[in-house]
N, CA, C, O and CB atoms as a CASP TS submission, in Angstrom:
PFRMAT TS
TARGET T0000
AUTHOR 0000-0000-0000
METHOD Language model
MODEL 1
PARENT N/A
ATOM      1  N   MET     1     269.553 163.271  -8.293  1.00  0.00           N
ATOM      2  CA  MET     1     270.005 164.584  -8.491  1.00  0.00           C
ATOM      3  C   MET     1     269.437 165.460  -7.425  1.00  0.00           C
ATOM      4  O   MET     1     270.052 166.471  -7.087  1.00  0.00           O
ATOM      5  CB  MET     1     269.653 165.071  -9.844  1.00  0.00           C
ATOM      6  N   ARG     2     268.245 165.118  -6.848  1.00  0.00           N
ATOM      7  CA  ARG     2     267.699 165.917  -5.765  1.00  0.00           C
ATOM      8  C   ARG     2     268.580 165.825  -4.558  1.00  0.00           C
ATOM      9  O   ARG     2     268.473 166.707  -3.706  1.00  0.00           O
ATOM     10  CB  ARG     2     266.293 165.481  -5.421  1.00  0.00           C
ATOM     11  N   ALA     3     269.452 164.838  -4.391  1.00  0.00           N
ATOM     12  CA  ALA     3     270.285 164.743  -3.210  1.00  0.00           C
ATOM     13  C   ALA     3     271.687 165.424  -3.399  1.00  0.00           C
ATOM     14  O   ALA     3     272.582 165.349  -2.558  1.00  0.00           O
ATOM     15  CB  ALA     3     270.457 163.264  -2.843  1.00  0.00           C
ATOM     16  N   GLY     4     271.781 166.068  -4.545  1.00  0.00           N
ATOM     17  CA  GLY     4     273.003 166.935  -4.593  1.00  0.00           C
ATOM     18  C   GLY     4     273.924 166.500  -5.844  1.00  0.00           C
ATOM     19  O   GLY     4     274.932 167.158  -6.102  1.00  0.00           O
ATOM     20  N   ALA     5     273.586 165.464  -6.556  1.00  0.00           N
ATOM     21  CA  ALA     5     274.352 164.969  -7.554  1.00  0.00           C
ATOM     22  C   ALA     5     274.362 166.000  -8.751  1.00  0.00           C
ATOM     23  O   ALA     5     273.322 166.561  -9.094  1.00  0.00           O
ATOM     24  CB  ALA     5     273.836 163.603  -7.936  1.00  0.00           C
ATOM     25  N   VAL     6     275.495 166.214  -9.335  1.00  0.00           N
ATOM     26  CA  VAL     6     275.627 167.277 -10.427  1.00  0.00           C
ATOM     27  C   VAL     6     275.409 166.549 -11.703  1.00  0.00           C
ATOM     28  O   VAL     6     274.899 167.210 -12.608  1.00  0.00           O
ATOM     29  CB  VAL     6     277.073 168.037 -10.437  1.00  0.00           C
ATOM     30  N   ASP     7     275.680 165.402 -11.923  1.00  0.00           N
ATOM     31  CA  ASP     7     275.538 164.707 -13.220  1.00  0.00           C
ATOM     32  C   ASP     7     275.567 163.249 -12.983  1.00  0.00           C
ATOM     33  O   ASP     7     275.720 162.848 -11.829  1.00  0.00           O
ATOM     34  CB  ASP     7     276.641 165.103 -14.217  1.00  0.00           C
ATOM     35  N   PHE     8     275.440 162.449 -13.924  1.00  0.00           N
ATOM     36  CA  PHE     8     275.517 161.088 -13.947  1.00  0.00           C
ATOM     37  C   PHE     8     276.041 160.559 -15.100  1.00  0.00           C
ATOM     38  O   PHE     8     276.027 161.280 -16.098  1.00  0.00           O
ATOM     39  CB  PHE     8     274.369 160.556 -13.728  1.00  0.00           C
ATOM     40  N   VAL     9     276.572 159.277 -15.188  1.00  0.00           N
ATOM     41  CA  VAL     9     277.073 158.693 -16.356  1.00  0.00           C
ATOM     42  C   VAL     9     276.320 157.274 -16.605  1.00  0.00           C
ATOM     43  O   VAL     9     275.943 156.545 -15.688  1.00  0.00           O
ATOM     44  CB  VAL     9     278.646 158.542 -16.213  1.00  0.00           C
ATOM     45  N   VAL    10     276.173 157.022 -17.866  1.00  0.00           N
ATOM     46  CA  VAL    10     275.519 155.777 -18.199  1.00  0.00           C
ATOM     47  C   VAL    10     276.620 154.826 -18.744  1.00  0.00           C
ATOM     48  O   VAL    10     277.438 155.249 -19.561  1.00  0.00           O
ATOM     49  CB  VAL    10     274.341 156.004 -19.256  1.00  0.00           C
ATOM     50  N   LYS    11     276.645 153.666 -18.339  1.00  0.00           N
ATOM     51  CA  LYS    11     277.686 152.723 -18.636  1.00  0.00           C
ATOM     52  C   LYS    11     277.271 151.883 -20.011  1.00  0.00           C
ATOM     53  O   LYS    11     276.091 151.583 -20.196  1.00  0.00           O
ATOM     54  CB  LYS    11     277.890 151.735 -17.323  1.00  0.00           C
ATOM     55  N   PRO    12     278.173 151.568 -20.841  1.00  0.00           N
ATOM     56  CA  PRO    12     279.582 152.028 -20.747  1.00  0.00           C
ATOM     57  C   PRO    12     279.838 153.422 -21.102  1.00  0.00           C
ATOM     58  O   PRO    12     279.278 153.968 -22.053  1.00  0.00           O
ATOM     59  CB  PRO    12     280.415 151.229 -21.578  1.00  0.00           C
ATOM     60  N   VAL    13     280.722 154.023 -20.305  1.00  0.00           N
ATOM     61  CA  VAL    13     280.975 155.457 -20.498  1.00  0.00           C
ATOM     62  C   VAL    13     282.171 155.760 -21.482  1.00  0.00           C
ATOM     63  O   VAL    13     283.203 155.118 -21.284  1.00  0.00           O
ATOM     64  CB  VAL    13     281.260 156.097 -19.121  1.00  0.00           C
ATOM     65  N   ALA    14     282.150 156.550 -22.387  1.00  0.00           N
ATOM     66  CA  ALA    14     283.199 156.943 -23.184  1.00  0.00           C
ATOM     67  C   ALA    14     284.062 157.880 -22.467  1.00  0.00           C
ATOM     68  O   ALA    14     283.585 158.746 -21.733  1.00  0.00           O
ATOM     69  CB  ALA    14     282.729 157.499 -24.400  1.00  0.00           C
ATOM     70  N   PRO    15     285.356 157.731 -22.663  1.00  0.00           N
ATOM     71  CA  PRO    15     286.410 158.642 -21.972  1.00  0.00           C
ATOM     72  C   PRO    15     285.882 160.186 -22.215  1.00  0.00           C
ATOM     73  O   PRO    15     285.894 160.983 -21.277  1.00  0.00           O
ATOM     74  CB  PRO    15     288.045 158.389 -22.677  1.00  0.00           C
ATOM     75  N   SER    16     285.475 160.516 -23.365  1.00  0.00           N
ATOM     76  CA  SER    16     285.086 161.900 -23.599  1.00  0.00           C
ATOM     77  C   SER    16     283.844 162.345 -22.790  1.00  0.00           C
ATOM     78  O   SER    16     283.803 163.452 -22.253  1.00  0.00           O
ATOM     79  CB  SER    16     284.824 162.092 -25.069  1.00  0.00           C
ATOM     80  N   GLY    17     282.877 161.489 -22.722  1.00  0.00           N
ATOM     81  CA  GLY    17     281.725 161.667 -21.821  1.00  0.00           C
ATOM     82  C   GLY    17     282.069 161.748 -20.435  1.00  0.00           C
ATOM     83  O   GLY    17     281.435 162.528 -19.724  1.00  0.00           O
ATOM     84  N   LEU    18     283.002 161.038 -19.947  1.00  0.00           N
ATOM     85  CA  LEU    18     283.526 161.135 -18.513  1.00  0.00           C
ATOM     86  C   LEU    18     284.157 162.459 -18.290  1.00  0.00           C
ATOM     87  O   LEU    18     283.896 163.151 -17.306  1.00  0.00           O
ATOM     88  CB  LEU    18     284.577 160.016 -18.189  1.00  0.00           C
ATOM     89  N   HIS    19     284.979 162.794 -19.209  1.00  0.00           N
ATOM     90  CA  HIS    19     285.735 164.127 -19.162  1.00  0.00           C
ATOM     91  C   HIS    19     284.654 165.268 -19.083  1.00  0.00           C
ATOM     92  O   HIS    19     284.840 166.167 -18.263  1.00  0.00           O
ATOM     93  CB  HIS    19     286.718 164.332 -20.522  1.00  0.00           C
ATOM     94  N   VAL    20     283.623 165.286 -19.820  1.00  0.00           N
ATOM     95  CA  VAL    20     282.715 166.301 -19.777  1.00  0.00           C
ATOM     96  C   VAL    20     282.012 166.363 -18.432  1.00  0.00           C
ATOM     97  O   VAL    20     281.805 167.437 -17.867  1.00  0.00           O
ATOM     98  CB  VAL    20     281.785 166.150 -20.863  1.00  0.00           C
ATOM     99  N   SER    21     281.634 165.139 -17.912  1.00  0.00           N
ATOM    100  CA  SER    21     280.815 165.013 -16.685  1.00  0.00           C
ATOM    101  C   SER    21     281.710 165.595 -15.504  1.00  0.00           C
ATOM    102  O   SER    21     281.218 166.353 -14.668  1.00  0.00           O
ATOM    103  CB  SER    21     280.369 163.422 -16.414  1.00  0.00           C
ATOM    104  N   LEU    22     283.017 165.216 -15.470  1.00  0.00           N
ATOM    105  CA  LEU    22     283.889 165.581 -14.389  1.00  0.00           C
ATOM    106  C   LEU    22     284.193 167.146 -14.480  1.00  0.00           C
ATOM    107  O   LEU    22     284.383 167.835 -13.477  1.00  0.00           O
ATOM    108  CB  LEU    22     285.227 164.704 -14.456  1.00  0.00           C
ATOM    109  N   ARG    23     284.221 167.671 -15.884  1.00  0.00           N
ATOM    110  CA  ARG    23     284.442 169.159 -15.953  1.00  0.00           C
ATOM    111  C   ARG    23     283.181 169.868 -15.491  1.00  0.00           C
ATOM    112  O   ARG    23     283.289 170.896 -14.823  1.00  0.00           O
ATOM    113  CB  ARG    23     284.820 169.630 -17.428  1.00  0.00           C
ATOM    114  N   ASN    24     282.024 169.388 -15.803  1.00  0.00           N
ATOM    115  CA  ASN    24     280.936 170.071 -15.398  1.00  0.00           C
ATOM    116  C   ASN    24     280.756 170.012 -13.848  1.00  0.00           C
ATOM    117  O   ASN    24     280.275 170.980 -13.258  1.00  0.00           O
ATOM    118  CB  ASN    24     279.784 169.550 -16.114  1.00  0.00           C
ATOM    119  N   ALA    25     281.138 168.883 -13.187  1.00  0.00           N
ATOM    120  CA  ALA    25     281.048 168.828 -11.793  1.00  0.00           C
ATOM    121  C   ALA    25     282.097 169.773 -11.067  1.00  0.00           C
ATOM    122  O   ALA    25     281.815 170.318 -10.000  1.00  0.00           O
ATOM    123  CB  ALA    25     281.221 167.396 -11.378  1.00  0.00           C
ATOM    124  N   LEU    26     283.188 169.923 -11.629  1.00  0.00           N
ATOM    125  CA  LEU    26     284.197 170.875 -11.139  1.00  0.00           C
ATOM    126  C   LEU    26     283.663 172.329 -11.187  1.00  0.00           C
ATOM    127  O   LEU    26     283.734 173.129 -10.255  1.00  0.00           O
ATOM    128  CB  LEU    26     285.501 170.753 -11.986  1.00  0.00           C
ATOM    129  N   ASN    27     283.117 172.557 -12.410  1.00  0.00           N
ATOM    130  CA  ASN    27     282.592 173.906 -12.683  1.00  0.00           C
ATOM    131  C   ASN    27     281.373 174.290 -11.669  1.00  0.00           C
ATOM    132  O   ASN    27     281.283 175.409 -11.164  1.00  0.00           O
ATOM    133  CB  ASN    27     282.096 173.961 -14.228  1.00  0.00           C
ATOM    134  N   ALA    28     280.503 173.299 -11.444  1.00  0.00           N
ATOM    135  CA  ALA    28     279.486 173.428 -10.477  1.00  0.00           C
ATOM    136  C   ALA    28     279.994 173.725  -9.101  1.00  0.00           C
ATOM    137  O   ALA    28     279.442 174.576  -8.404  1.00  0.00           O
ATOM    138  CB  ALA    28     278.697 172.240 -10.457  1.00  0.00           C
ATOM    139  N   SER    29     281.077 173.013  -8.677  1.00  0.00           N
ATOM    140  CA  SER    29     281.669 173.168  -7.410  1.00  0.00           C
ATOM    141  C   SER    29     282.290 174.473  -7.281  1.00  0.00           C
ATOM    142  O   SER    29     282.136 175.067  -6.214  1.00  0.00           O
ATOM    143  CB  SER    29     282.622 172.136  -7.154  1.00  0.00           C
ATOM    144  N   SER    30     282.969 175.007  -8.208  1.00  0.00           N
ATOM    145  CA  SER    30     283.631 176.286  -8.318  1.00  0.00           C
ATOM    146  C   SER    30     282.580 177.441  -8.235  1.00  0.00           C
ATOM    147  O   SER    30     282.816 178.478  -7.616  1.00  0.00           O
ATOM    148  CB  SER    30     284.442 176.353  -9.653  1.00  0.00           C
ATOM    149  N   THR    31     281.444 177.212  -8.873  1.00  0.00           N
ATOM    150  CA  THR    31     280.372 178.111  -8.858  1.00  0.00           C
ATOM    151  C   THR    31     279.696 178.303  -7.389  1.00  0.00           C
ATOM    152  O   THR    31     279.388 179.410  -6.946  1.00  0.00           O
ATOM    153  CB  THR    31     279.360 177.607  -9.880  1.00  0.00           C
ATOM    154  N   ARG    32     279.510 177.100  -6.708  1.00  0.00           N
ATOM    155  CA  ARG    32     279.030 177.040  -5.385  1.00  0.00           C
ATOM    156  C   ARG    32     279.987 177.825  -4.442  1.00  0.00           C
ATOM    157  O   ARG    32     279.513 178.585  -3.598  1.00  0.00           O
ATOM    158  CB  ARG    32     278.878 175.580  -4.957  1.00  0.00           C
ATOM    159  N   ARG    33     281.302 177.654  -4.572  1.00  0.00           N
ATOM    160  CA  ARG    33     282.151 178.348  -3.781  1.00  0.00           C
ATOM    161  C   ARG    33     282.127 179.898  -3.949  1.00  0.00           C
ATOM    162  O   ARG    33     282.210 180.691  -3.011  1.00  0.00           O
ATOM    163  CB  ARG    33     283.428 177.831  -4.018  1.00  0.00           C
ATOM    164  N   ARG    34     282.001 180.228  -5.276  1.00  0.00           N
ATOM    165  CA  ARG    34     282.003 181.783  -5.572  1.00  0.00           C
ATOM    166  C   ARG    34     280.766 182.403  -5.014  1.00  0.00           C
ATOM    167  O   ARG    34     280.793 183.558  -4.590  1.00  0.00           O
ATOM    168  CB  ARG    34     282.061 182.117  -7.164  1.00  0.00           C
ATOM    169  N   THR    35     279.584 181.613  -4.997  1.00  0.00           N
ATOM    170  CA  THR    35     278.403 182.171  -4.469  1.00  0.00           C
ATOM    171  C   THR    35     278.136 182.043  -2.943  1.00  0.00           C
ATOM    172  O   THR    35     277.186 182.550  -2.347  1.00  0.00           O
ATOM    173  CB  THR    35     277.342 181.590  -5.170  1.00  0.00           C
ATOM    174  N   GLY    36     279.105 181.298  -2.420  1.00  0.00           N
ATOM    175  CA  GLY    36     278.981 181.028  -0.893  1.00  0.00           C
ATOM    176  C   GLY    36     278.145 179.914  -0.564  1.00  0.00           C
ATOM    177  O   GLY    36     277.952 179.662   0.625  1.00  0.00           O
ATOM    178  N   ALA    37     277.596 179.175  -1.508  1.00  0.00           N
ATOM    179  CA  ALA    37     276.836 177.995  -1.228  1.00  0.00           C
ATOM    180  C   ALA    37     277.696 176.972  -0.726  1.00  0.00           C
ATOM    181  O   ALA    37     278.871 176.969  -1.096  1.00  0.00           O
ATOM    182  CB  ALA    37     276.118 177.515  -2.385  1.00  0.00           C
ATOM    183  N   ASP    38     277.239 176.029   0.131  1.00  0.00           N
ATOM    184  CA  ASP    38     277.929 174.964   0.746  1.00  0.00           C
ATOM    185  C   ASP    38     279.232 175.282   1.264  1.00  0.00           C
ATOM    186  O   ASP    38     280.228 174.622   0.968  1.00  0.00           O
ATOM    187  CB  ASP    38     278.053 173.929  -0.122  1.00  0.00           C
ATOM    188  N   GLU    39     279.249 176.323   2.065  1.00  0.00           N
ATOM    189  CA  GLU    39     280.579 176.798   2.697  1.00  0.00           C
ATOM    190  C   GLU    39     281.118 175.792   3.640  1.00  0.00           C
ATOM    191  O   GLU    39     282.287 175.936   3.998  1.00  0.00           O
ATOM    192  CB  GLU    39     280.411 178.143   3.476  1.00  0.00           C
ATOM    193  N   GLU    40     280.464 174.839   4.071  1.00  0.00           N
ATOM    194  CA  GLU    40     281.167 173.806   5.069  1.00  0.00           C
ATOM    195  C   GLU    40     282.026 172.860   4.249  1.00  0.00           C
ATOM    196  O   GLU    40     282.872 172.158   4.804  1.00  0.00           O
ATOM    197  CB  GLU    40     280.059 172.896   5.950  1.00  0.00           C
ATOM    198  N   GLU    41     281.814 172.826   2.877  1.00  0.00           N
ATOM    199  CA  GLU    41     282.580 171.828   2.185  1.00  0.00           C
ATOM    200  C   GLU    41     284.142 172.373   1.933  1.00  0.00           C
ATOM    201  O   GLU    41     284.406 173.526   1.594  1.00  0.00           O
ATOM    202  CB  GLU    41     281.803 171.483   0.777  1.00  0.00           C
ATOM    203  N   PRO    42     285.049 171.395   2.146  1.00  0.00           N
ATOM    204  CA  PRO    42     286.439 171.804   1.839  1.00  0.00           C
ATOM    205  C   PRO    42     286.635 172.090   0.448  1.00  0.00           C
ATOM    206  O   PRO    42     286.091 171.358  -0.379  1.00  0.00           O
ATOM    207  CB  PRO    42     287.401 170.791   2.231  1.00  0.00           C
ATOM    208  N   ILE    43     287.396 173.132   0.052  1.00  0.00           N
ATOM    209  CA  ILE    43     287.586 173.597  -1.193  1.00  0.00           C
ATOM    210  C   ILE    43     288.562 172.630  -1.981  1.00  0.00           C
ATOM    211  O   ILE    43     289.682 172.352  -1.553  1.00  0.00           O
ATOM    212  CB  ILE    43     288.081 175.005  -1.103  1.00  0.00           C
ATOM    213  N   GLY    44     288.063 172.157  -3.127  1.00  0.00           N
ATOM    214  CA  GLY    44     288.848 171.395  -3.884  1.00  0.00           C
ATOM    215  C   GLY    44     289.233 169.935  -3.495  1.00  0.00           C
ATOM    216  O   GLY    44     290.223 169.396  -3.990  1.00  0.00           O
ATOM    217  N   THR    45     288.474 169.350  -2.653  1.00  0.00           N
ATOM    218  CA  THR    45     288.772 167.995  -2.119  1.00  0.00           C
ATOM    219  C   THR    45     287.699 167.135  -2.528  1.00  0.00           C
ATOM    220  O   THR    45     286.555 167.395  -2.154  1.00  0.00           O
ATOM    221  CB  THR    45     288.930 167.953  -0.597  1.00  0.00           C
ATOM    222  N   LEU    46     287.966 166.024  -3.338  1.00  0.00           N
ATOM    223  CA  LEU    46     287.104 164.932  -3.621  1.00  0.00           C
ATOM    224  C   LEU    46     287.896 163.615  -3.202  1.00  0.00           C
ATOM    225  O   LEU    46     289.117 163.513  -3.313  1.00  0.00           O
ATOM    226  CB  LEU    46     286.669 164.944  -5.173  1.00  0.00           C
ATOM    227  N   GLY    47     287.120 162.695  -2.746  1.00  0.00           N
ATOM    228  CA  GLY    47     287.794 161.541  -2.309  1.00  0.00           C
ATOM    229  C   GLY    47     286.890 160.367  -2.690  1.00  0.00           C
ATOM    230  O   GLY    47     285.855 160.527  -3.336  1.00  0.00           O
ATOM    231  N   PHE    48     287.356 159.105  -2.233  1.00  0.00           N
ATOM    232  CA  PHE    48     286.712 157.998  -2.660  1.00  0.00           C
ATOM    233  C   PHE    48     285.409 157.946  -1.970  1.00  0.00           C
ATOM    234  O   PHE    48     284.554 157.227  -2.486  1.00  0.00           O
ATOM    235  CB  PHE    48     287.508 156.814  -2.456  1.00  0.00           C
ATOM    236  N   THR    49     285.115 158.577  -0.905  1.00  0.00           N
ATOM    237  CA  THR    49     283.770 158.526  -0.252  1.00  0.00           C
ATOM    238  C   THR    49     282.852 159.417  -1.066  1.00  0.00           C
ATOM    239  O   THR    49     281.656 159.416  -0.775  1.00  0.00           O
ATOM    240  CB  THR    49     283.816 159.004   1.285  1.00  0.00           C
ATOM    241  N   ASP    50     283.287 160.165  -2.043  1.00  0.00           N
ATOM    242  CA  ASP    50     282.364 160.889  -2.861  1.00  0.00           C
ATOM    243  C   ASP    50     281.811 160.088  -3.953  1.00  0.00           C
ATOM    244  O   ASP    50     280.878 160.517  -4.631  1.00  0.00           O
ATOM    245  CB  ASP    50     282.981 162.056  -3.400  1.00  0.00           C
ATOM    246  N   LEU    51     282.383 158.859  -4.168  1.00  0.00           N
ATOM    247  CA  LEU    51     281.871 157.913  -5.265  1.00  0.00           C
ATOM    248  C   LEU    51     280.635 157.213  -4.801  1.00  0.00           C
ATOM    249  O   LEU    51     280.697 156.629  -3.719  1.00  0.00           O
ATOM    250  CB  LEU    51     282.951 156.826  -5.666  1.00  0.00           C
ATOM    251  N   ILE    52     279.550 157.198  -5.461  1.00  0.00           N
ATOM    252  CA  ILE    52     278.382 156.561  -5.074  1.00  0.00           C
ATOM    253  C   ILE    52     278.077 155.291  -5.996  1.00  0.00           C
ATOM    254  O   ILE    52     278.088 155.474  -7.213  1.00  0.00           O
ATOM    255  CB  ILE    52     277.255 157.583  -5.107  1.00  0.00           C
ATOM    256  N   THR    53     277.842 154.187  -5.562  1.00  0.00           N
ATOM    257  CA  THR    53     277.476 152.913  -6.312  1.00  0.00           C
ATOM    258  C   THR    53     276.735 152.000  -5.327  1.00  0.00           C
ATOM    259  O   THR    53     276.836 152.028  -4.101  1.00  0.00           O
ATOM    260  CB  THR    53     278.799 152.148  -6.915  1.00  0.00           C
ATOM    261  N   LYS    54     276.002 151.218  -6.044  1.00  0.00           N
ATOM    262  CA  LYS    54     275.423 150.038  -5.412  1.00  0.00           C
ATOM    263  C   LYS    54     275.987 148.657  -5.739  1.00  0.00           C
ATOM    264  O   LYS    54     275.660 147.600  -5.200  1.00  0.00           O
ATOM    265  CB  LYS    54     274.056 150.016  -5.729  1.00  0.00           C
ATOM    266  N   SER    55     276.935 148.846  -6.763  1.00  0.00           N
ATOM    267  CA  SER    55     277.597 147.658  -7.364  1.00  0.00           C
ATOM    268  C   SER    55     278.635 147.143  -6.436  1.00  0.00           C
ATOM    269  O   SER    55     279.506 147.903  -6.014  1.00  0.00           O
ATOM    270  CB  SER    55     278.234 147.984  -8.726  1.00  0.00           C
ATOM    271  N   ALA    56     278.586 145.826  -6.079  1.00  0.00           N
ATOM    272  CA  ALA    56     279.606 145.085  -5.228  1.00  0.00           C
ATOM    273  C   ALA    56     280.895 145.236  -6.053  1.00  0.00           C
ATOM    274  O   ALA    56     281.930 145.562  -5.471  1.00  0.00           O
ATOM    275  CB  ALA    56     279.206 143.454  -4.945  1.00  0.00           C
ATOM    276  N   ASN    57     280.888 145.026  -7.308  1.00  0.00           N
ATOM    277  CA  ASN    57     282.120 145.011  -8.131  1.00  0.00           C
ATOM    278  C   ASN    57     282.680 146.411  -8.015  1.00  0.00           C
ATOM    279  O   ASN    57     283.881 146.489  -7.758  1.00  0.00           O
ATOM    280  CB  ASN    57     281.847 144.598  -9.672  1.00  0.00           C
ATOM    281  N   MET    58     281.999 147.513  -8.163  1.00  0.00           N
ATOM    282  CA  MET    58     282.486 148.886  -8.069  1.00  0.00           C
ATOM    283  C   MET    58     283.022 149.172  -6.544  1.00  0.00           C
ATOM    284  O   MET    58     283.956 149.953  -6.366  1.00  0.00           O
ATOM    285  CB  MET    58     281.267 149.916  -8.493  1.00  0.00           C
ATOM    286  N   HIS    59     282.456 148.576  -5.582  1.00  0.00           N
ATOM    287  CA  HIS    59     282.994 148.703  -4.210  1.00  0.00           C
ATOM    288  C   HIS    59     284.351 148.064  -4.154  1.00  0.00           C
ATOM    289  O   HIS    59     285.289 148.621  -3.583  1.00  0.00           O
ATOM    290  CB  HIS    59     282.050 148.053  -3.160  1.00  0.00           C
ATOM    291  N   ALA    60     284.455 146.953  -4.716  1.00  0.00           N
ATOM    292  CA  ALA    60     285.860 146.283  -4.803  1.00  0.00           C
ATOM    293  C   ALA    60     286.874 147.129  -5.602  1.00  0.00           C
ATOM    294  O   ALA    60     288.024 147.282  -5.191  1.00  0.00           O
ATOM    295  CB  ALA    60     285.754 144.843  -5.509  1.00  0.00           C
ATOM    296  N   VAL    61     286.444 147.654  -6.708  1.00  0.00           N
ATOM    297  CA  VAL    61     287.367 148.632  -7.409  1.00  0.00           C
ATOM    298  C   VAL    61     287.827 149.778  -6.636  1.00  0.00           C
ATOM    299  O   VAL    61     288.979 150.212  -6.665  1.00  0.00           O
ATOM    300  CB  VAL    61     286.735 149.171  -8.580  1.00  0.00           C
ATOM    301  N   ILE    62     286.833 150.259  -5.922  1.00  0.00           N
ATOM    302  CA  ILE    62     287.140 151.497  -5.090  1.00  0.00           C
ATOM    303  C   ILE    62     288.028 151.189  -3.905  1.00  0.00           C
ATOM    304  O   ILE    62     288.807 152.064  -3.527  1.00  0.00           O
ATOM    305  CB  ILE    62     285.829 152.148  -4.563  1.00  0.00           C
ATOM    306  N   ARG    63     287.978 149.985  -3.267  1.00  0.00           N
ATOM    307  CA  ARG    63     288.770 149.434  -2.225  1.00  0.00           C
ATOM    308  C   ARG    63     290.240 149.271  -2.851  1.00  0.00           C
ATOM    309  O   ARG    63     291.207 149.716  -2.233  1.00  0.00           O
ATOM    310  CB  ARG    63     288.125 148.029  -1.690  1.00  0.00           C
ATOM    311  N   VAL    64     290.375 148.696  -3.954  1.00  0.00           N
ATOM    312  CA  VAL    64     291.705 148.563  -4.581  1.00  0.00           C
ATOM    313  C   VAL    64     292.277 149.946  -4.900  1.00  0.00           C
ATOM    314  O   VAL    64     293.447 150.180  -4.595  1.00  0.00           O
ATOM    315  CB  VAL    64     291.622 147.702  -5.880  1.00  0.00           C
ATOM    316  N   ALA    65     291.524 150.872  -5.495  1.00  0.00           N
ATOM    317  CA  ALA    65     291.930 152.219  -5.761  1.00  0.00           C
ATOM    318  C   ALA    65     292.451 153.050  -4.395  1.00  0.00           C
ATOM    319  O   ALA    65     293.408 153.824  -4.392  1.00  0.00           O
ATOM    320  CB  ALA    65     290.680 152.939  -6.439  1.00  0.00           C
ATOM    321  N   GLU    66     291.637 152.730  -3.271  1.00  0.00           N
ATOM    322  CA  GLU    66     292.158 153.308  -2.106  1.00  0.00           C
ATOM    323  C   GLU    66     293.540 152.711  -1.600  1.00  0.00           C
ATOM    324  O   GLU    66     294.415 153.420  -1.101  1.00  0.00           O
ATOM    325  CB  GLU    66     291.130 153.175  -1.069  1.00  0.00           C
ATOM    326  N   LYS    67     293.639 151.529  -1.750  1.00  0.00           N
ATOM    327  CA  LYS    67     294.935 150.889  -1.414  1.00  0.00           C
ATOM    328  C   LYS    67     296.151 151.434  -2.148  1.00  0.00           C
ATOM    329  O   LYS    67     297.216 151.751  -1.617  1.00  0.00           O
ATOM    330  CB  LYS    67     294.847 149.437  -1.692  1.00  0.00           C
ATOM    331  N   ALA    68     295.821 151.507  -3.566  1.00  0.00           N
ATOM    332  CA  ALA    68     296.784 152.112  -4.478  1.00  0.00           C
ATOM    333  C   ALA    68     297.196 153.550  -4.200  1.00  0.00           C
ATOM    334  O   ALA    68     298.353 153.930  -4.378  1.00  0.00           O
ATOM    335  CB  ALA    68     296.246 152.054  -5.808  1.00  0.00           C
ATOM    336  N   ALA    69     296.212 154.346  -3.755  1.00  0.00           N
ATOM    337  CA  ALA    69     296.499 155.720  -3.437  1.00  0.00           C
ATOM    338  C   ALA    69     297.237 155.805  -2.254  1.00  0.00           C
ATOM    339  O   ALA    69     298.070 156.706  -2.150  1.00  0.00           O
ATOM    340  CB  ALA    69     295.331 156.516  -3.320  1.00  0.00           C
ATOM    341  N   ALA    70     297.054 154.974  -1.306  1.00  0.00           N
ATOM    342  CA  ALA    70     297.755 154.993   0.029  1.00  0.00           C
ATOM    343  C   ALA    70     299.113 154.407  -0.012  1.00  0.00           C
ATOM    344  O   ALA    70     299.885 154.584   0.931  1.00  0.00           O
ATOM    345  CB  ALA    70     296.964 154.248   1.065  1.00  0.00           C
ATOM    346  N   SER    71     299.463 153.679  -1.115  1.00  0.00           N
ATOM    347  CA  SER    71     300.791 153.070  -1.300  1.00  0.00           C
ATOM    348  C   SER    71     301.904 154.112  -1.379  1.00  0.00           C
ATOM    349  O   SER    71     301.646 155.232  -1.820  1.00  0.00           O
ATOM    350  CB  SER    71     300.802 152.220  -2.564  1.00  0.00           C
ATOM    351  N   THR    72     303.100 153.798  -0.982  1.00  0.00           N
ATOM    352  CA  THR    72     304.190 154.563  -1.115  1.00  0.00           C
ATOM    353  C   THR    72     305.066 154.166  -2.187  1.00  0.00           C
ATOM    354  O   THR    72     306.144 154.744  -2.332  1.00  0.00           O
ATOM    355  CB  THR    72     304.845 154.598   0.032  1.00  0.00           C
ATOM    356  N   ILE    73     304.666 153.132  -3.035  1.00  0.00           N
ATOM    357  CA  ILE    73     305.419 152.604  -4.228  1.00  0.00           C
ATOM    358  C   ILE    73     305.451 153.697  -5.247  1.00  0.00           C
ATOM    359  O   ILE    73     304.401 154.246  -5.581  1.00  0.00           O
ATOM    360  CB  ILE    73     304.755 151.289  -4.844  1.00  0.00           C
ATOM    361  N   PRO    74     306.620 154.044  -5.764  1.00  0.00           N
ATOM    362  CA  PRO    74     306.447 154.914  -6.939  1.00  0.00           C
ATOM    363  C   PRO    74     305.851 154.375  -8.131  1.00  0.00           C
ATOM    364  O   PRO    74     305.992 153.183  -8.400  1.00  0.00           O
ATOM    365  CB  PRO    74     307.644 155.411  -7.319  1.00  0.00           C
ATOM    366  N   SER    75     305.124 155.241  -8.947  1.00  0.00           N
ATOM    367  CA  SER    75     304.447 154.778 -10.054  1.00  0.00           C
ATOM    368  C   SER    75     305.363 154.681 -11.229  1.00  0.00           C
ATOM    369  O   SER    75     304.937 154.285 -12.314  1.00  0.00           O
ATOM    370  CB  SER    75     303.312 155.622 -10.333  1.00  0.00           C
TER
END
C-alpha cells in the first residue's frame, strides 16, 4: 500500500468483492486526476503491466490474456 496500491484482494475473491475493489481503484484514480496528483499518469489507461503478482501461474495467465487482447479474431 505504501508503494501506491489502492486496494488488495484476498483469494479466492468473490466477483462482488472484485467489483468493489475495481470501483474503488477507479474512484481513487479519478480523485487524483481532479486534484492534480500524479499528473504524469495517462488518464484512464490501465494495462497488463499494472497487474502485480509473484505467482508464476498468474504470470502465465497474464501472458495468455495479453495474447488474447492482441488478437484480431472476433469474440
